[in-house]
KEDRENZA-561490 format. One line per field, with one value per residue (C-alpha): x, y, z; residue in one letter. Coordinates in steps of 0.25 Angstrom, whole numbers. Example, Ala and Ser with C-alpha at 12.3 -4.5 7.8 and 13.67 -1.06 7.14 Angstrom:
BEGIN
X: 49 | 55 $
Y: -18 | -4 $
Z: 31 | 29 $
type: A | S $
//
This chain:
BEGIN
X: 455 | 455 | 444 | 435 | 438 | 434 | 421 | 417 | 421 | 412 | 401 | 403 | 403 | 389 | 384 | 389 | 382 | 369 | 371 | 372 | 360 | 352 | 358 | 353 | 340 | 339 | 342 | 331 | 322 | 327 | 325 | 310 | 309 | 315 | 304 | 293 | 300 | 300 | 285 | 281 | 290 | 298 | 311 | 323 | 328 | 320 | 327 | 317 | 317 | 332 | 334 | 323 | 329 | 344 | 339 | 332 | 344 | 353 | 344 | 343 | 358 | 361 | 352 | 360 | 373 | 377 | 382 | 371 | 381 | 385 | 371 | 368 | 381 | 376 | 362 | 366 | 374 | 363 | 354 | 363 | 363 | 348 | 346 | 355 | 346 | 333 | 339 | 339 | 324 | 318 | 310 | 295 | 293 | 287 | 284 | 270 | 271 | 278 | 288 | 303 | 315 | 326 | 340 | 349 | 363 | 358 | 370 | 379 | 381 | 369 | 361 | 362 | 359 | 346 | 342 | 344 | 335 | 324 | 324 | 323 | 311 | 304 | 306 | 309 | 323 | 329 | 344 | 349 | 364 | 372 | 372 | 356 | 352 | 347 | 336 | 332 | 318 | 314 | 319 | 312 | 299 | 292 | 302 | 296 | 310 | 322 | 335 | 348 | 360 | 372 | 385 | 383 | 389 | 380 | 367 | 361 | 365 | 358 | 346 | 345 | 345 | 333 | 321 | 307 | 303 | 289 | 281 | 281 | 295 | 305 | 318 | 329 | 344 | 354 | 365 | 373 | 370 | 355 | 352 | 357 | 351 | 339 | 337 | 340 | 329 | 319 | 323 | 322 | 309 | 296 | 292 | 296 | 311 | 320 | 335 | 341 | 354 | 358 | 368 | 375 | 384 | 379 | 386 | 376 | 369 | 356 | 349 | 346 | 349 | 355 | 352 | 345 | 344 | 332 | 330 | 316 | 314 | 300 | 287 | 292 | 279 | 282 | 296 | 292 | 291 | 306 | 310 | 302 | 308 | 321 | 317 | 312 | 326 | 331 | 336 | 335 | 329 | 333 | 326 | 334 | 334 | 344 | 352 | 354 | 357 | 369 | 374 | 374 | 380 | 392 | 396 | 393 | 398 | 406 | 414 | 416 | 420 | 430 | 436 | 438 | 444 | 454 | 457 | 460 | 469 | 477 | 479 | 484 | 493 | 499 | 500 | 494 | 495 | 481 | 484 | 491 | 480 | 469 | 477 | 479 | 466 | 455 | 441 | 436 | 448 | 448 | 433 | 438 | 448 | 438 | 429 | 440 | 444 | 430 | 429 | 441 | 435 | 424 | 421 | 430 | 420 | 409 | 416 | 421 | 406 | 401 | 411 | 411 | 396 | 394 | 400 | 394 | 403 | 415 | 412 | 410 | 423 | 431 | 425 | 430 | 444 | 444 | 440 | 450 | 461 | 457 | 458 | 472 | 477 | 471 | 479 | 492 | 491 | 490 | 477 | 471 | 461 | 455 | 455 | 447 | 438 | 434 | 433 | 423 | 415 | 413 | 409 | 399 | 394 | 393 | 386 | 378 | 382 | 397 | 393 | 383 | 394 | 404 | 393 | 390 | 405 | 407 | 399 | 406 | 419 | 415 | 412 | 425 | 433 | 426 | 428 | 443 | 452 $
Y: 591 | 592 | 601 | 593 | 581 | 588 | 593 | 579 | 574 | 585 | 580 | 566 | 570 | 577 | 564 | 556 | 566 | 564 | 549 | 550 | 558 | 547 | 536 | 544 | 545 | 531 | 527 | 536 | 528 | 515 | 519 | 522 | 508 | 502 | 508 | 502 | 489 | 489 | 492 | 482 | 471 | 471 | 464 | 474 | 466 | 464 | 456 | 457 | 472 | 474 | 465 | 473 | 486 | 482 | 476 | 490 | 499 | 490 | 492 | 507 | 508 | 501 | 511 | 523 | 516 | 513 | 501 | 492 | 485 | 498 | 502 | 488 | 489 | 503 | 499 | 486 | 494 | 504 | 493 | 487 | 500 | 501 | 487 | 492 | 505 | 497 | 487 | 499 | 502 | 490 | 478 | 474 | 463 | 451 | 443 | 448 | 441 | 447 | 437 | 441 | 436 | 430 | 429 | 419 | 424 | 438 | 445 | 438 | 446 | 439 | 439 | 455 | 456 | 449 | 455 | 469 | 464 | 459 | 471 | 480 | 471 | 474 | 461 | 460 | 453 | 446 | 441 | 429 | 427 | 416 | 424 | 425 | 411 | 409 | 419 | 411 | 406 | 420 | 426 | 416 | 416 | 425 | 423 | 423 | 418 | 413 | 415 | 407 | 414 | 409 | 402 | 388 | 380 | 385 | 385 | 372 | 372 | 386 | 381 | 369 | 378 | 386 | 387 | 384 | 394 | 399 | 389 | 400 | 405 | 403 | 397 | 399 | 400 | 408 | 397 | 394 | 379 | 375 | 360 | 358 | 371 | 368 | 355 | 360 | 371 | 362 | 353 | 365 | 372 | 368 | 379 | 387 | 384 | 389 | 389 | 403 | 405 | 421 | 419 | 432 | 437 | 447 | 459 | 461 | 475 | 469 | 456 | 461 | 450 | 441 | 426 | 419 | 404 | 398 | 383 | 378 | 371 | 371 | 379 | 389 | 396 | 401 | 406 | 413 | 427 | 426 | 423 | 434 | 444 | 441 | 443 | 457 | 459 | 457 | 442 | 431 | 419 | 406 | 393 | 380 | 367 | 366 | 355 | 362 | 375 | 368 | 362 | 375 | 381 | 371 | 376 | 391 | 392 | 380 | 377 | 392 | 396 | 384 | 388 | 402 | 398 | 389 | 399 | 409 | 399 | 397 | 412 | 414 | 401 | 406 | 420 | 426 | 441 | 446 | 460 | 455 | 445 | 456 | 466 | 455 | 449 | 452 | 454 | 440 | 435 | 446 | 443 | 428 | 433 | 442 | 431 | 423 | 435 | 437 | 423 | 426 | 439 | 432 | 422 | 409 | 402 | 405 | 399 | 387 | 384 | 386 | 377 | 366 | 366 | 353 | 340 | 343 | 356 | 349 | 337 | 348 | 355 | 342 | 339 | 353 | 350 | 336 | 344 | 355 | 344 | 338 | 351 | 353 | 340 | 344 | 356 | 349 | 341 | 352 | 346 | 357 | 349 | 343 | 358 | 362 | 350 | 353 | 368 | 365 | 356 | 366 | 376 | 367 | 365 | 380 | 383 | 396 | 400 | 402 | 413 | 419 | 419 | 427 | 437 | 438 | 438 | 449 | 459 | 455 | 458 | 471 | 476 | 469 | 476 | 490 | 489 | 486 | 496 $
Z: 321 | 336 | 337 | 327 | 336 | 348 | 342 | 338 | 352 | 358 | 350 | 354 | 369 | 366 | 360 | 373 | 382 | 373 | 375 | 390 | 390 | 383 | 392 | 404 | 398 | 395 | 409 | 414 | 405 | 410 | 424 | 421 | 414 | 426 | 434 | 425 | 425 | 440 | 442 | 432 | 435 | 422 | 421 | 419 | 408 | 395 | 385 | 374 | 376 | 377 | 364 | 356 | 360 | 356 | 343 | 340 | 344 | 336 | 323 | 326 | 328 | 315 | 307 | 312 | 310 | 325 | 328 | 335 | 343 | 349 | 352 | 358 | 367 | 372 | 375 | 382 | 392 | 394 | 396 | 407 | 414 | 413 | 419 | 431 | 432 | 431 | 442 | 453 | 451 | 459 | 453 | 453 | 464 | 458 | 471 | 477 | 490 | 503 | 505 | 506 | 498 | 507 | 501 | 508 | 505 | 502 | 508 | 496 | 483 | 475 | 487 | 488 | 473 | 474 | 487 | 480 | 468 | 477 | 486 | 473 | 470 | 483 | 490 | 505 | 505 | 516 | 516 | 523 | 526 | 532 | 545 | 545 | 540 | 555 | 551 | 539 | 544 | 547 | 535 | 525 | 532 | 522 | 510 | 496 | 491 | 498 | 489 | 493 | 487 | 495 | 490 | 482 | 493 | 503 | 496 | 498 | 512 | 515 | 507 | 517 | 528 | 524 | 533 | 528 | 518 | 515 | 505 | 494 | 495 | 485 | 488 | 478 | 477 | 468 | 468 | 455 | 456 | 456 | 458 | 473 | 478 | 471 | 477 | 491 | 489 | 485 | 497 | 507 | 502 | 497 | 490 | 477 | 473 | 462 | 460 | 455 | 449 | 446 | 435 | 438 | 450 | 460 | 454 | 443 | 443 | 440 | 434 | 420 | 411 | 422 | 422 | 434 | 432 | 440 | 443 | 446 | 459 | 463 | 461 | 450 | 450 | 463 | 461 | 448 | 454 | 459 | 444 | 439 | 449 | 444 | 430 | 434 | 439 | 425 | 426 | 416 | 423 | 417 | 421 | 421 | 429 | 441 | 434 | 421 | 428 | 436 | 423 | 417 | 429 | 428 | 415 | 417 | 431 | 436 | 424 | 419 | 433 | 434 | 421 | 424 | 438 | 431 | 421 | 432 | 440 | 428 | 425 | 440 | 439 | 426 | 432 | 419 | 419 | 419 | 415 | 402 | 399 | 401 | 392 | 380 | 381 | 371 | 377 | 376 | 385 | 394 | 396 | 399 | 409 | 415 | 418 | 424 | 433 | 437 | 443 | 452 | 457 | 463 | 475 | 473 | 483 | 474 | 461 | 469 | 473 | 459 | 452 | 464 | 465 | 459 | 454 | 441 | 440 | 444 | 434 | 422 | 426 | 426 | 411 | 408 | 413 | 405 | 392 | 395 | 396 | 383 | 376 | 382 | 377 | 363 | 363 | 368 | 357 | 347 | 341 | 334 | 327 | 340 | 345 | 333 | 333 | 348 | 345 | 333 | 342 | 352 | 342 | 336 | 350 | 353 | 339 | 338 | 352 | 348 | 339 | 349 | 360 | 350 | 349 | 364 | 367 | 358 | 366 | 378 | 372 | 367 | 381 | 387 | 377 | 379 | 394 | 392 | 398 $
type: M | T | A | E | L | N | V | L | R | D | E | I | D | D | V | D | K | L | I | L | S | L | I | S | K | R | Q | Q | L | V | S | K | V | G | E | V | K | S | Q | H | G | I | P | I | Y | D | P | K | R | E | S | E | M | L | A | K | R | R | Q | E | A | E | K | I | G | V | S | P | N | V | I | E | D | I | L | R | R | L | M | R | E | S | Y | N | H | E | N | D | K | G | F | K | K | I | Y | T | G | T | G | S | I | V | I | I | G | G | N | G | Q | M | G | R | L | F | T | R | L | F | T | L | S | G | Y | N | V | K | V | L | G | S | K | T | M | S | Q | A | A | E | M | V | A | D | A | A | A | V | I | V | T | V | P | I | N | K | T | V | D | I | I | G | Q | L | P | N | L | P | K | E | C | I | L | T | D | F | T | S | I | K | Q | Q | P | L | L | A | M | L | K | Q | H | Q | G | P | V | V | G | L | H | P | M | F | G | P | D | V | P | N | L | A | K | Q | I | I | V | Y | C | D | G | R | E | S | E | K | Y | Q | W | L | I | E | Q | M | R | I | W | G | A | N | L | Y | A | I | A | A | S | E | H | D | R | C | M | S | F | I | Q | A | L | R | H | F | T | S | F | T | Y | G | V | N | L | Q | R | E | Q | A | N | L | E | Q | L | I | A | L | S | S | P | I | Y | R | L | E | L | M | M | V | G | R | L | F | A | Q | D | A | Q | L | Y | A | D | I | I | M | S | S | E | D | N | I | A | L | I | K | R | Y | Y | E | R | F | G | A | M | V | K | L | I | E | K | G | D | K | E | A | F | I | N | N | F | A | Q | V | T | E | W | F | G | D | Y | A | G | R | F | I | K | E | S | Q | I | L | L | K | L | A | N | D | N | R | A $
//
């Protein structure tokens, strides 16, 4: 029996080696695809091509008795690696002029990320930090775009310190709130203005599938080359009014971060045993715990600035507090009927999104379970 098992294992090893060889060949082809995309200015991420390819592979897998989900999981992982590989090849430069890109706060993590991307695209990038702001007038004299990426609490002040910019220069910022910085930029500069918000951290390997929100300020036709440049890097660009953006961010960032912060404070005050919580939690609860832990692994000042960036954020959090208190009173009374009624109202409000979120979360849960030690 042992000999028979060893023979089968040897055959599996041979198949694994063949798979490795095919993956290597695929990476070589991807490298060539990256070169072609770079030459012709084609975005590294093509959602239509990806969707069609996955659908075909799923159909082909089903025909030969292989799980379509397994094939999709494998291909998605390979595509993630492909995007990383393509990201090192450089990108087509969209801007046809000779102006430079000036990044104020370029020594920060987000600034360094975009300095790298612009450099890979052939731009002359200049970096201004807090110690070199005295050189701003000289640095921006030939600027095609000036990007302000500094802490939220300093953004408006830095914008107000900017010298006169070239007439056609784009002025933009990377702040997670948009109304106040946009108004400040419109006041400071008479040329093209757009507010940008990269919806990701600086630790991303590339911009494939990452979202960048943009809010129109002035002369949209003159900043389109910057938007297109970011599409070529693989980003999804989403246009929205600054007021709508800030309302959405109150939910996505301020309220979400505050609840994670409060949950973490409660865990610490209760002296919860994290090792036991991790060992006993199913994947969904470990993901939730990971999101809380992720918050406390980062800069406290950043999250304080995000949460306290506006009166609207504080008002939203206070309303959440009141509703939380109302739900506490409900369970104190043991009122299951009221609990179920509230549950049903929210279920109806979510509608089809509830089922969609179950399907999407199942993919994340499989990955979390696979990575469990």
